C-alpha positions, -999 to +999 in steps of 0.1 A: -915+033-077-881+031-064-874-002-083-887+015-115-864+044-111-834+021-104-844+001-136-846+033-157-812+044-144-797+012-154-812+014-188-799+049-193-764+038-183-766+007-206-777+031-235-747+055-227-723+025-227-736+013-259-733+047-276-698+050-263-688+017-276-704+025-310-685+058-312-653+041-302-659+014-329-665+040-354-636+062-346-608+042-364-630+041-395-635+079-393-598+084-385-588+061-414-613+078-436-601+113-430-565+106-444-581+087-473-604+117-482-575+140-478-552+120-501-579+116-528-585+154-527-548+159-530-546+137-560-576+155-576-559+189-568-525+177-584-546+165-614-562+199-619-529+216-614-512+194-641-541+201-665-536+238-660-499+235-667-506+216-700-532+243-711-506+271-703-477+253-719-490+260-755-488+298-750-456+298-728-425+312-745-406+332-718-379+314-699-395+326-666-427+311-675-413+279-683-395+278-651-427+285-632-446+258-651-419+234-644-420+240-608-458+236-608-454+202-625-429+190-599-450+201-571-479+181-587-457+151-590-446+153-554-483+157-542-493+126-562-465+106-547-472+117-512-510+108-517-501+074-531-476+068-501-504+078-477-529+055-492-507+024-494-508+016-457-545+020-457-547-005-485-527-030-465-549-026-436-580-034-457-562-065-472-554-077-436-591-073-426-601-092-456-576-119-449-590-122-414-624-128-428-611-158-448-623-171-481-660-177-489-668-214-481-686-231-509-720-245-498-721-226-465-745-197-461-728-167-443-747-144-421-760-111-436-737-091-414-707-110-426-718-107-462-723-069-459-690-064-441-673-083-471-690-062-496-680-030-477-645-040-474-643-050-511-657-015-521-632+002-498-604-018-513-615-010-549-617+027-541-583+027-525-567+007-552-581+030-578-569+063-560-534+046-556-533+037-593-546+072-603-518+089-582-491+068-596-504+074-631-505+111-625-470+110-611-457+095-644-477+120-665-463+149-644-428+135-649-433+133-687-446+169-687-415+181-667-393+163-693-412+180-721-409+215-704-371+208-700-368+199-736-384+232-745-362+252-722-331+235-734-341+242-771-347+279-762-315+280-743-296+265-773-312+288-797-304+320-776-268+308-772-263+301-810-282+333-821-259+355-843-260+392-845-238+419-861-201+418-848-192+445-822-167+457-847-194+463-873-209+499-873-244+486-881-248+471-845-240+505-829-260+523-854-291+502-845-282+507-808-282+545-814-316+543-831-332+523-803-315+541-775-342+570-772-371+546-770-354+523-746-346+553-723-382+563-724-393+529-715-368+528-686-379+562-674-415+551-674-405+523-652-388+546-629-418+568-629-440+539-620-416+530-591-416+565-579-455+567-579-457+535-560-431+545-535-447+579-529-482+565-526-469+539-500-451+566-480-480+589-481-503+561-467-478+543-442-451+569-436-414+565-434-411+543-404-410+509-420-386+518-449-363+536-426-364+508-400-357+483-428-328+504-441-313+507-406-315+470-400-299+463-435-271+487-427-266+471-392-265+437-408-242+449-436-215+468-417-213+466-379-226+431-373-207+417-404-174+433-393-180+422-356-186+386-367-155+384-389-134+400-361-147+375-335-140+345-359-104+357-362-100+361-325-116+326-318-092+311-344-062+326-329-071+317-293-062+285-273-099+274-274-098+269-310-089+232-322-052+226-330-041+216-364-055+226-399-090+230-387-082+265-374-074+279-409-102+260-429-127+266-401-120+304-402-122+303-439-156+287-439-168+311-412-157+341-433-175+325-463-208+321-444-207+357-429-197+374-460-225+357-480-253+355-456-252+391-440-252+412-472-280+388-487-301+390-456-297+428-456-311+432-491-338+408-481-348+430-452-346+462-472-368+447-500-393+431-476-396+465-457-408+480-491-429+451-498-447+453-465-461+488-474-465+480-511-440+505-522-427+483-551-447+486-583-458+453-599-435+457-629-405+461-605-412+430-587-387+410-608-362+437-603-365+435-566-361+397-568-331+403-591-318+427-564-317+400-538-303+373-560-275+395-575-266+405-539-262+369-527-242+359-558-219+390-556-214+386-518-206+350-524-180+357-550-163+383-527-165+360-498-149+330-515-120+351-527-116+368-493-116+335-474-091+318-496-068+347-507-066+366-471-044+393-487-036+409-452-028+376-434-005+354-453-002+328-426-040+320-428-040+318-467-051+283-479-040+288-516-004+287-528-005+324-536+023+348-527+019+382-511+022+401-544-005+381-563-032+379-534-039+417-533-042+419-571-065+389-574-086+403-546-092+436-565-101+416-596-126+395-576-141+427-565-145+437-602-160+403-611-185+405-583-195+441-593-197+431-628-220+401-622-243+423-599-245+448-626-252+423-653-279+405-634-296+438-625-293+452-661-310+419-673-338+423-649-344+460-658-343+452-696-370+425-690-391+448-668-388+479-691-392+457-722-363+473-740-352+465-776-332+434-784-305+454-799-298+473-767-297+440-748-274+425-774-252+456-774-249+456-736-242+420-735-213+425-760-198+452-737-202+430-706-187+400-724-156+421-734-153+434-699-153+398-685-126+389-711-105+418-699-109+408-663-099+372-671-070+383-692-057+404-662-060+375-638-041+354-663-012+379-663-013+378-626-011+340-624+017+339-652+038+362-630+031+341-601+043+310-618+074+330-631+082+341-594+079+306-582+101+291-609+126+318-601+127+309-564+130+273-575+160+280-597+177+300-567+171+272-543+185+246-567+216+268-572+219+272-534+217+234-530+242+223-557+252+187-552+221+181-529+187+167-536+164+196-541+127+191-549+111+221-567+079+236-551+047+219-563+027+240-587-008+247-573-035+228-591-058+258-589-032+279-606-028+254-634-066+250-638-072+289-639-043+293-664-056+267-688-091+274-685-087+311-686-067+309-720-094+287-735-122+310-722-106+341-735-100+326-768-136+313-773-153+345-760-131+366-783-137+347-813-174+342-806-178+381-798-160+390-831-182+367-851-214+381-837-223+353-812-224+378-782-248+356-763-224+326-765-195+351-756-213+363-724-223+328-715-187+314-718-171+343-699-197+342-672-195+305-668-157+306-664-162+330-635-189+310-621-171+277-625-140+290-609-159+304-578-180+271-575-148+250-578-130+271-552-159+271-527-163+233-531-127+227-526-128+249-494-158+232-480-142+198-488-110+208-470-131+220-441-151+186-440-118+167-441-102+188-411-134+188-390-142+150-391-106+140-386-104+164-356-138+152-343-128+117-342-092+123-333-077+107-301-065+141-291-100+158-291-125+155-262-151+143-285-131+116-300-120+103-264-157+105-255-168+083-284-139+059-277-149+056-241-187+054-248-184+027-275-155+008-263-138+012-297-101+017-300-088+051-309-077+038-344-112+026-351-126+060-340-101+077-364-112+054-392-148+064-386-137+100-390-120+092-422-152+075-435-173+103-425-150+127-441-151+108-474-189+107-474-192+143-468-167+151-495-188+130-519-220+150-509-202+183-514-189+172-547-224+164-559-237+196-545-209+214-566-220+196-597-255+207-592-243+243-588-223+241-620-252+226-640-278+251-626-270+279-651-276+257-681-314+255-674-317+219-664-323+225-626-357+210-628-341+178-641-320+177-611-350+184-589-367+153-606-336+132-598-337+144-563-374+135-559-366+100-573-338+095-548-361+108-520-390+083-530-365+055-525-350+025-541-375-004-544-361-038-532-389-063-538-419-051-519-399-027-497-387+007-505-354+019-491-355+056-486-326+078-477-341+085-442-350+050-439-313+040-446-301+065-422-324+052-396-311+016-402-276+028-400-284+045-365-304+013-353-274-008-364-249+014-346-270+016-315-275-022-314-239-030-317-232-004-290-257-018-265-248-055-270-211-045-269-217-027-236-236-057-223-207-081-233-182-058-217-203-059-185-207-097-187-169-102-190-156-076-166-183-075-139-206-104-138-187-135-149-157-129-126-181-131-097-194-165-107-177-199-099-173-206-137-138-213-150-122-190-177-133-215-205-168-212-195-166-176-192-152-174-228-179-196-242-206-175-227-190-142-237-184-155-273-220-167-277-233-134-262-213-115-289-226-133-318-262-133-306-259-095-301-246-093-337-275-114-351-301-095-330-286-061-341-288-073-378-324-084-374-332-051-357-317-032-386-336-052-412-369-043-392-359-006-392-353-008-430-387-024-435-374-056-446-394-086-432-379-117-418-397-138-444-375-120-470-345-130-451-356-165-447-363-166-485-328-153-493-313-178-469-332-206-487-319-194-521-283-194-508-285-227-493-273-245-522-243-222-526-236-225-489-239-263-492-213-267-520-192-236-522-190-227-484-191-262-470-158-261-452-167-227-436-202-240-426-186-271-411-161-249-391-188-227-379-211-257-366-180-273-350-174-240-333-209-239-319-204-275-308-171-267-290-186-237-272-216-257-261-201-291-252-167-277-241-144-309-247-117-283-249-118-250-231-098-218-228-064-225-211-064-263-218-032-278-230-039-301-258-022-322-283-035-324-319-013-342-344+023-332-336+014-299-320+012-293-283+002-261-269-023-240-248-056-230-260-057-191-261-089-183-281-120-202-294-140-185-322-168-200-342-144-207-371-110-216-357-092-221-325-058-205-316-032-226-299-001-211-284+028-236-285+058-236-261+080-216-286+052-188-283+041-193-319+004-195-327-012-223-345-047-217-359-066-249-362-101-252-378-128-262-353-137-292-374-103-308-366-114-309-329-146-326-338-135-351-365-100-361-352-084-374-319-074-348-296-055-352-263-066-329-236-036-329-212-054-307-185-092-318-190-096-339-158-071-319-138-042-297-140-016-322-125+013-332-148+030-366-144+069-370-147+080-403-159+118-413-159+129-448-172+165-461-173+184-492-168+213-502-144+236-532-143+225-563-125+250-559-097+236-524-087+226-516-052+188-512-058+181-498-023+208-471-025+195-462-060+159-459-047+171-436-018+191-415-044+161-412-069+133-405-043+156-380-027+159-362-059+120-361-062+117-348-026+143-321-029+129-306-061+103-278-053+081-285-082+074-321-074+044-326-052+044-346-021+010-359-029+006-380-049+039-393-036+067-401-060+074-438-066+101-460-082+094-494-096+115-522-109+100-526-144+118-559-155+151-577-153+164-583-188+196-602-190+224-584-172+204-550-166+175-540-143+150-517-160+138-490-136+106-468-139+098-438-117+070-414-113+064-380-098+037-353-102+038-315-106+012-289-103+008-283-140+015-303-171+033-272-185+061-279-160+068-315-166+095-309-194+116-285-173+112-306-140+121-338-158+152-323-172+162-311-138+158-345-123+178-361-150+206-337-143+205-346-107+203-383-114+235-383-136+253-361-109+244-384-078+249-416-097+284-404-107+291-394-070+277-427-055+295-448-082+262-463-095+266-472-132+240-465-157+238-489-187+218-495-218+198-527-222+228-544-239+265-540-229+290-555-253+326-559-236+356-567-260+386-583-241+419-588-258+444-618-248+476-601-240+496-636-243+485-642-279+512-634-305+507-605-327+499-613-363+526-603-388+520-572-408+518-576-446+547-562-468+531-535-489+560-540-515+549-577-519 
């Protein structure tokens, strides 16, 4: 009985283990099926949404409706792209499993399990492939639909801009306006009554607590908090904690821009949301509430840009070349432009919600356009007076510096832009308004104001980006010093990185400014499509380089180079000096480690970018022909450099003779070797010269240098005395070594002279020349003192006989 119980227990444990293994085996399939089902459902939902957009497109005529349909179309495109991207890795996994099974062998019968597995994998692959193709096709159709919507919006925009009505100078326009005014007022009052009814009903149901709390928070954001943050920014900029240089001014200006734009907009959002939370806003006033938030943000942005750049009360912090007379006046007109922009946006929203007549909208647009023109003309007058004052100051300075070189003050580019653009805008807006193109007049005037504000804001942000990154990577800042110490880069290299980052950020800000400039023209959806295309990545063969992938690759490259540079620094400064290797071997190891680190960092970066090594091998094979012919010399020197570092026939510090050049090897790289000659000049020799030509290594087997002195003396010279003199000179000189001992030899006897050869050794071949010169000086001096004559191999003595008569001289007159 006990054995049966034990056997039953074993069977239960085995059954439990089998069930666990089965569940574990099915878990990847179910986990893989869940993303597949979700992606397929996402594609189907995007297809349904796109079909709904197409059905609604036939009846859509309002700009807001077309904008909503465009956003839905772009969302469907993004969903289809995301689903396709999710399914592609699953398809690769199925292909890998099919590849593991291998092809079907002809004439060999497979097991039923293997056949069923092949069939199942084939079906899964077919389903995945169909879903991916459906998603990509849906993405293309959504893009085409979005392009069609943009064309319709552009056509409507052009028709609205080009629509002509009666001129504001014509009495017929104002007569029609007076006829439609009572009905329009009734519509507006009806809208007001709906708003009051919804508000009173919400208050009766929920009470005054939420609206009052929202109003209180909005007031705190608008006034105390905004004022305190502005004051805190000024105090920090003026304190010693703030960075030195131009970043103080530009940073404070950006802070004022952010605080002045964000807090009023957030206050309006809090107030509107407090009313939304108790359903106090009527359905027809939803668009008016949204316009309230948008117009508040835009007006606050206008005021913040002008306040941060003009700074009428603090001239020393002013970024624009504006004097103290023009700055307050321009600030007042900036307030006027912001208020007019807020009023025109709210008026447009009320007209749409109340469904007022077109005549009233046109007449009010004409008044707004003329008001904008008046503001622009006033600004032009201020700018012109500013230029006149500046020219007068230049003339006075020129008169005060007569006879000296005087450069007039540079005219501000912003002033020239405002002056030229303002005159063209005023001219175009006035002509269009007088001819009856009021919509075009309003558009030109508002765009002039919008372009000016966007250009000023972009200029401010670009100046701040430039100052910030230059300060961040400066050798004087703590962060710049930390980067230099952490990466081992020179201060100049860190500053170059700051300049590059500044340039990159300036380009991004410039593109952002262009997007802001084109947004009012009704083609923001096209920009969104372009952004989606850039986000999806740039295809490179089978790989797709996405922006985040490129950023990841850049981070990996920087990290890899930093790690290997740190390792090389540790190798050179810490480990190798503790070994018994000479300086040449240490240089070879550090050089090889450096290039290995660069290669590994490059491979690591390619892996982060998703580019396989097989593509790199394919590219290398494609370039092999060009390398073989066009880069033959570089390749030869590169391979020779590797041979020099491996075999080390010459090493760092060796004294070599190659051709007619003698010097010490100071650096060996993979392309060339640097040799420092005795006159302290550097000779750069290609590495192939050391491999293919004869090179004399003067210090390869040892560092000793040998001095050789050869001369001749007459046959009657006392050789023993000469030997004592010469060997004594060798012994007395401090550079001559005792071992090996100096020696003097009689080389040969040639006629009337004796040829002498002597040798001595010094500790380094670099001391041979100077020591040999000292010994020759001493030899000449001692031989002269001892009366030892030094002669050449052949002496010719001419002796004249004194007894012989002198020959008579010829008579020159003969």
